[in-house]
C-alpha positions as CSV (number, residue, x, y, z in Angstrom):
1,M,257.8,152.2,16.9
2,K,258.2,148.8,18.5
3,L,261.7,147.9,19.9
4,K,263.4,144.6,19.0
5,A,263.4,142.0,21.7
6,T,267.1,142.1,22.7
7,G,268.9,143.0,25.9
8,L,267.1,145.6,28.0
9,R,264.8,146.3,25.1
10,R,263.2,142.9,25.9
11,F,263.1,143.0,29.7
12,C,261.5,140.0,31.4
13,W,259.3,141.1,34.3
14,T,260.8,138.7,36.8
15,H,264.1,140.6,36.5
16,L,262.4,144.1,36.5
17,S,260.3,143.3,39.6
18,I,263.4,142.6,41.6
19,L,264.9,146.0,40.7
20,V,261.7,147.9,41.2
21,V,261.1,146.4,44.7
22,F,264.7,147.2,45.6
23,V,264.5,150.8,44.4
24,A,261.0,151.4,45.8
25,A,262.4,150.7,49.2
26,I,265.0,153.4,48.9
27,P,264.2,157.2,48.8
28,T,265.1,158.5,45.4
29,P,267.3,161.6,45.0
30,G,265.5,164.9,45.7
31,V,262.7,163.3,47.7
32,A,261.0,165.7,50.2
33,Q,262.3,164.1,53.4
34,D,261.4,167.0,55.7
35,S,257.7,166.9,54.9
36,K,254.8,167.6,57.3
37,L,253.2,164.2,56.6
38,A,252.9,162.1,59.7
39,P,255.4,159.3,59.7
40,E,252.8,156.6,60.3
41,K,250.8,157.9,57.2
42,R,254.0,157.9,55.1
43,S,254.7,154.4,56.1
44,Q,251.2,153.3,55.2
45,I,251.4,155.0,51.8
46,E,254.8,153.5,51.1
47,A,253.5,150.1,52.0
48,A,250.5,150.6,49.7
49,V,252.7,151.6,46.8
50,S,255.1,148.7,47.3
51,K,252.1,146.3,47.4
52,F,250.7,147.9,44.2
53,M,254.1,147.7,42.4
54,A,254.6,144.1,43.4
55,S,251.2,143.3,41.9
56,A,250.8,145.6,38.9
57,H,254.5,145.9,38.0
58,P,254.8,149.5,36.7
59,P,258.5,150.3,36.1
60,G,258.1,153.6,38.0
61,L,255.6,155.9,39.6
62,S,255.4,159.1,41.6
63,V,253.0,160.0,44.4
64,A,252.2,163.4,45.9
65,I,250.1,164.3,48.9
66,V,248.1,167.4,49.8
67,E,246.7,167.8,53.4
68,H,244.9,170.7,55.0
69,G,245.2,172.5,51.7
70,E,249.0,172.3,51.7
71,Y,251.5,170.3,49.7
72,E,252.8,167.9,52.3
73,W,254.9,165.1,50.7
74,A,256.0,163.5,47.4
75,R,258.2,160.7,46.4
76,G,259.2,158.6,43.4
77,F,259.3,154.8,43.3
78,G,261.0,152.5,40.8
79,F,262.5,153.7,37.5
80,A,261.9,156.6,35.2
81,D,264.3,155.0,32.6
82,L,265.0,151.3,32.7
83,E,267.8,151.3,30.1
84,N,269.9,153.9,32.0
85,N,268.8,152.9,35.5
86,V,267.4,156.3,36.3
87,P,265.1,156.3,39.4
88,A,261.8,158.0,39.4
89,S,261.4,161.1,41.7
90,E,258.7,163.7,42.5
91,H,260.3,165.7,39.7
92,T,259.8,163.1,37.0
93,L,257.6,164.3,34.2
94,F,254.9,161.9,33.0
95,R,252.3,162.2,30.3
96,L,249.1,163.4,32.1
97,A,246.8,162.0,29.4
98,S,243.2,162.9,30.3
99,I,244.1,164.7,33.5
100,S,244.8,167.5,31.0
101,K,241.0,167.9,30.7
102,S,240.8,169.1,34.3
103,L,243.5,171.7,33.7
104,T,241.7,172.9,30.6
105,A,238.4,173.1,32.3
106,T,239.8,175.3,35.1
107,A,241.2,177.7,32.5
108,A,237.8,177.9,30.8
109,M,236.2,178.7,34.2
110,Q,238.6,181.5,34.7
111,L,237.3,183.1,31.5
112,V,233.7,182.6,32.7
113,E,234.6,184.3,35.9
114,R,236.1,187.3,34.0
115,G,233.0,187.6,31.8
116,R,234.9,186.6,28.7
117,L,233.2,183.2,28.1
118,D,229.5,182.3,28.1
119,L,229.3,178.6,28.8
120,D,225.9,178.4,27.1
121,A,226.6,180.3,23.9
122,P,227.3,178.2,20.8
123,V,230.9,177.3,20.6
124,Q,231.2,179.0,17.2
125,K,231.0,182.4,19.0
126,Y,234.5,181.8,20.1
127,C,235.6,179.0,17.8
128,P,234.3,179.8,14.3
129,S,236.6,177.2,12.7
130,F,234.4,174.5,14.2
131,P,231.5,174.1,11.7
132,E,227.9,174.5,12.8
133,K,226.0,171.3,13.2
134,P,222.2,170.5,13.0
135,W,221.9,171.5,16.6
136,P,223.8,174.2,18.6
137,I,226.6,173.0,20.9
138,S,227.6,174.9,24.0
139,T,231.0,174.9,25.8
140,R,229.2,173.6,28.9
141,Q,228.0,170.6,27.0
142,V,231.5,169.9,25.5
143,L,233.2,170.2,28.9
144,G,230.7,167.6,30.3
145,H,230.9,165.3,27.3
146,L,227.3,166.0,26.4
147,G,228.2,167.8,23.1
148,G,227.8,164.8,20.8
149,I,231.3,165.1,19.5
150,R,232.9,161.8,18.8
151,H,235.9,160.3,20.5
152,Y,238.8,158.7,18.6
153,K,238.1,157.0,15.3
154,A,240.0,153.8,14.3
155,D,240.9,153.2,10.7
156,S,243.0,151.0,8.5
157,Q,246.2,152.6,9.9
158,D,245.7,151.0,13.3
159,N,244.0,153.6,15.4
160,A,245.8,156.5,13.6
161,E,244.1,159.1,15.8
162,S,244.8,157.8,19.3
163,G,248.2,156.7,18.0
164,N,249.1,159.8,16.0
165,T,252.8,160.1,15.0
166,K,252.7,163.4,13.1
167,H,253.8,166.6,14.9
168,F,251.7,169.8,14.5
169,D,252.9,173.4,15.2
170,D,249.3,174.7,15.2
171,P,247.9,172.1,17.7
172,I,244.3,173.5,18.0
173,Q,243.6,173.9,14.3
174,A,245.4,170.6,13.5
175,G,243.4,168.9,16.1
176,L,240.1,170.2,14.8
177,N,240.9,168.9,11.4
178,F,240.7,165.4,12.7
179,F,237.0,165.5,13.4
180,K,235.4,168.9,12.8
181,D,233.6,167.9,9.6
182,D,232.2,164.6,11.0
183,P,228.6,164.2,12.1
184,L,227.7,164.3,15.7
185,V,227.2,160.9,17.4
186,A,224.1,162.3,19.3
187,Q,222.0,165.4,19.7
188,P,223.9,167.7,22.2
189,G,222.6,167.4,25.7
190,T,220.8,164.1,25.3
191,S,223.5,161.6,26.3
192,F,227.1,161.3,27.6
193,H,229.7,160.5,25.0
194,Y,233.3,160.8,26.3
195,S,235.4,162.8,23.8
196,T,239.0,163.8,24.0
197,Q,238.5,165.4,20.6
198,G,235.8,167.7,22.1
199,F,238.4,169.3,24.4
200,T,240.2,170.5,21.4
201,V,237.1,172.5,20.7
202,V,237.3,173.8,24.3
203,G,240.9,174.8,23.6
204,C,239.8,176.7,20.5
205,V,237.1,178.4,22.6
206,I,239.7,179.5,25.1
207,E,241.8,181.0,22.3
208,G,238.8,182.9,21.0
209,A,237.6,184.1,24.3
210,S,241.0,185.1,25.6
211,G,242.8,186.3,22.5
212,A,245.8,184.2,23.4
213,R,247.2,180.9,22.2
214,Y,245.8,178.1,24.3
215,V,249.3,176.9,25.5
216,D,250.2,180.5,26.4
217,F,247.0,181.1,28.3
218,M,247.5,177.9,30.3
219,R,251.1,178.9,31.2
220,Q,250.2,182.4,32.3
221,N,246.9,181.7,34.0
222,I,247.2,178.1,35.4
223,F,250.8,177.0,35.6
224,I,252.6,180.2,36.8
225,P,250.0,181.1,39.5
226,S,250.1,177.5,40.7
227,A,254.0,177.4,40.8
228,M,253.9,174.5,38.3
229,E,257.4,175.2,37.0
230,Q,257.9,171.9,35.1
231,T,254.5,171.4,33.4
232,Q,254.6,171.8,29.6
233,A,253.3,170.3,26.4
234,D,254.5,166.8,25.5
235,D,256.8,167.8,22.6
236,R,258.3,164.5,21.5
237,F,261.1,166.3,19.6
238,A,262.2,168.6,22.4
239,V,264.9,167.7,25.0
240,I,263.0,167.9,28.3
241,P,264.8,167.3,31.6
242,Y,263.2,164.8,33.9
243,R,260.9,163.3,31.3
244,T,260.3,159.6,31.9
245,R,260.6,156.9,29.3
246,F,257.2,155.4,28.4
247,Y,256.5,151.6,28.7
248,E,254.0,148.9,28.0
249,K,253.8,145.3,29.2
250,K,252.8,142.5,26.9
251,D,250.7,139.5,28.0
252,S,253.9,137.5,28.1
253,G,255.2,139.7,30.8
254,V,257.7,141.4,28.5
255,V,258.2,145.1,29.3
256,R,259.2,147.3,26.3
257,N,259.0,150.9,25.1
258,A,255.5,152.0,24.4
259,D,254.2,152.8,20.9
260,F,255.3,156.2,19.6
261,L,252.8,159.0,20.2
262,D,252.8,162.6,19.2
263,S,250.0,164.3,21.2
264,S,250.4,167.7,19.7
265,Y,247.0,167.4,18.1
266,K,245.2,166.9,21.5
267,I,247.0,169.1,24.1
268,P,243.8,170.4,25.8
269,G,242.4,166.9,26.3
270,G,245.5,164.8,26.7
271,G,248.8,166.4,25.7
272,W,250.4,167.9,28.8
273,L,253.5,166.7,30.7
274,S,253.8,167.2,34.5
275,S,255.2,165.9,37.7
276,A,253.5,164.7,40.9
277,E,255.0,167.7,42.6
278,D,253.5,170.2,40.1
279,M,250.1,168.5,40.1
280,A,250.0,168.6,43.9
281,R,250.6,172.4,43.6
282,F,247.7,172.5,41.2
283,E,245.5,170.8,43.8
284,V,246.7,173.3,46.4
285,A,245.9,176.2,44.2
286,I,242.4,174.9,43.5
287,L,241.7,174.1,47.2
288,N,242.9,177.6,48.2
289,D,240.9,179.5,45.6
290,K,244.0,180.8,43.9
291,L,242.8,180.1,40.3
292,I,239.0,180.5,40.5
293,R,236.6,181.6,43.2
294,R,235.0,178.9,45.4
295,S,231.6,179.5,43.8
296,T,233.1,179.0,40.4
297,R,234.9,175.9,41.5
298,D,231.6,174.5,42.9
299,R,230.0,175.1,39.5
300,M,232.8,173.3,37.8
301,W,232.5,170.4,40.1
302,T,228.7,170.0,39.9
303,P,227.7,167.0,37.8
304,L,225.7,167.8,34.7
305,K,222.4,166.2,33.7
306,T,221.2,165.1,30.3
307,S,218.2,166.9,28.8
308,D,215.8,164.3,30.2
309,G,217.1,165.0,33.7
310,S,219.1,161.8,34.0
311,A,221.9,161.9,36.6
312,N,225.5,161.9,35.6
313,T,228.8,161.6,37.5
314,Y,230.8,163.9,35.3
315,A,230.9,167.6,35.8
316,L,232.9,170.2,33.8
317,G,236.2,168.4,33.0
318,W,236.1,166.5,36.4
319,G,234.6,163.3,37.6
320,W,232.6,163.4,40.8
321,G,231.2,160.8,43.1
322,K,231.2,158.7,46.3
323,Q,230.9,155.0,46.7
324,N,228.4,155.0,49.6
325,D,226.6,157.4,51.9
326,N,229.3,157.1,54.6
327,E,232.0,158.5,52.4
328,V,232.9,162.0,51.6
329,A,232.3,163.1,48.0
330,G,235.4,163.6,45.9
331,V,236.4,164.9,42.5
332,G,239.2,163.9,40.2
333,H,240.2,162.4,36.9
334,T,242.3,159.5,35.6
335,G,244.1,159.2,32.3
336,G,245.8,156.6,30.2
337,Q,247.6,156.6,26.9
338,Q,250.8,155.2,25.4
339,G,253.2,154.7,28.2
340,T,251.3,156.4,31.1
341,S,248.6,155.8,33.7
342,T,247.6,158.8,35.9
343,A,245.1,159.9,38.5
344,I,244.3,162.9,40.7
345,V,241.7,162.9,43.4
346,I,240.6,165.7,45.7
347,A,238.4,165.5,48.8
348,P,237.2,169.2,49.0
349,D,235.7,169.0,52.4
350,E,238.8,167.4,53.8
351,R,241.0,169.8,51.8
352,A,243.1,166.7,50.8
353,G,244.4,165.5,47.5
354,V,246.5,162.7,46.0
355,V,248.4,162.5,42.7
356,V,249.6,159.2,41.2
357,L,251.6,159.2,37.9
358,M,253.0,156.0,36.3
359,N,255.1,155.4,33.2
360,M,253.3,152.3,32.0
361,E,249.9,152.2,30.2
362,G,247.0,150.0,31.4
363,Q,247.6,150.5,35.1
364,E,244.8,151.3,37.7
365,A,246.3,154.5,38.9
366,G,242.8,155.6,40.2
367,D,242.6,152.6,42.5
368,L,246.0,153.4,44.1
369,A,245.1,157.1,44.4
370,R,241.8,156.3,46.2
371,E,243.6,153.9,48.6
372,I,246.1,156.6,49.5
373,L,243.4,159.2,49.9
374,N,241.7,156.9,52.4
375,I,244.9,156.7,54.3
376,I,245.3,160.4,54.7
377,S,241.6,161.2,55.1
378,V,239.5,158.5,56.8
379,S,236.5,157.3,54.8
380,V,237.2,159.5,51.8
381,S,236.7,158.2,48.3
382,A,236.5,159.7,44.9
383,A,235.3,158.5,41.5
384,P,237.5,160.1,38.9
385,A,236.6,159.6,35.3
386,K,238.8,156.9,33.6
387,R,239.5,157.6,30.0
388,R,242.2,158.1,27.5
């Protein structure tokens, strides 16, 4: 739903930028002031964020820092809600978009570790509601976007899949119904085809292998052990404390509420809500082997190859890479959908991580996350996958 261009519903960026710069310079309520982060690093991070906001103009964003495998610092900048002048904080809940894939992949690897999931078995072993195709498809291939499952399909309803407005109470089966009967776009294993839809298959696999609903398995096995107390599915009808409003900016510079989205059909690949604080705790849990063993984590973070041996920078639900030989390899993911731009990056050898969450679509959250990671860990860079 598009809002009419009146009052705050049509908010010229020149006015908004003044407010954002002002609020960005003042710690928002609930900010962790007694952090272990060195004051000089904090000053550099705040300067980087202020520069980014002055250039890219997101209404609000939250940043969290992990150093030495510990949650060190988090802060909100700008506004979570322009119409009600609500400042963003480390508790503000943003749509994670494709960062959801990294959460789902970690859950799948838990089941591998427990002997409940064979990554190389056909997905139908655990998800019989996904029809067999001309070639077998494994969970490993789907996690690495090598399964040949298509991404969103646009139609006469103006991108009805990526902009779905219908709510589903059975998210996995409803999500499968969008694409399960469609032909594959390539033979599995032969080429990389990014697919948020494919992660609905992974969610179905998790349900079959665990015997639990996907959302319940995630809560019990990922969120609770990581102390991610706020993270939850993005239910557009529920009243959820701390949830941000979602914005877009038109070419004219007008900021308005983003298009309506109900992501209940794609929770495993892009339907979770979380805060910078919670996502930093997830990074801590990963770095300290609280969710999966180090050897399992290394398997999850090892990039896959296509069947002809071609190199790839995507592992199992995580992007991987370094920009040159002098930089430390990093892992991460970015995300973008209606009203959000997100990024997480982790430098495993440095035991450092950064979370950047914004409430405006089309922003380069990954660039800011890498810049901040370089501040807290010299010469560290990551190449997170950037997708919806």
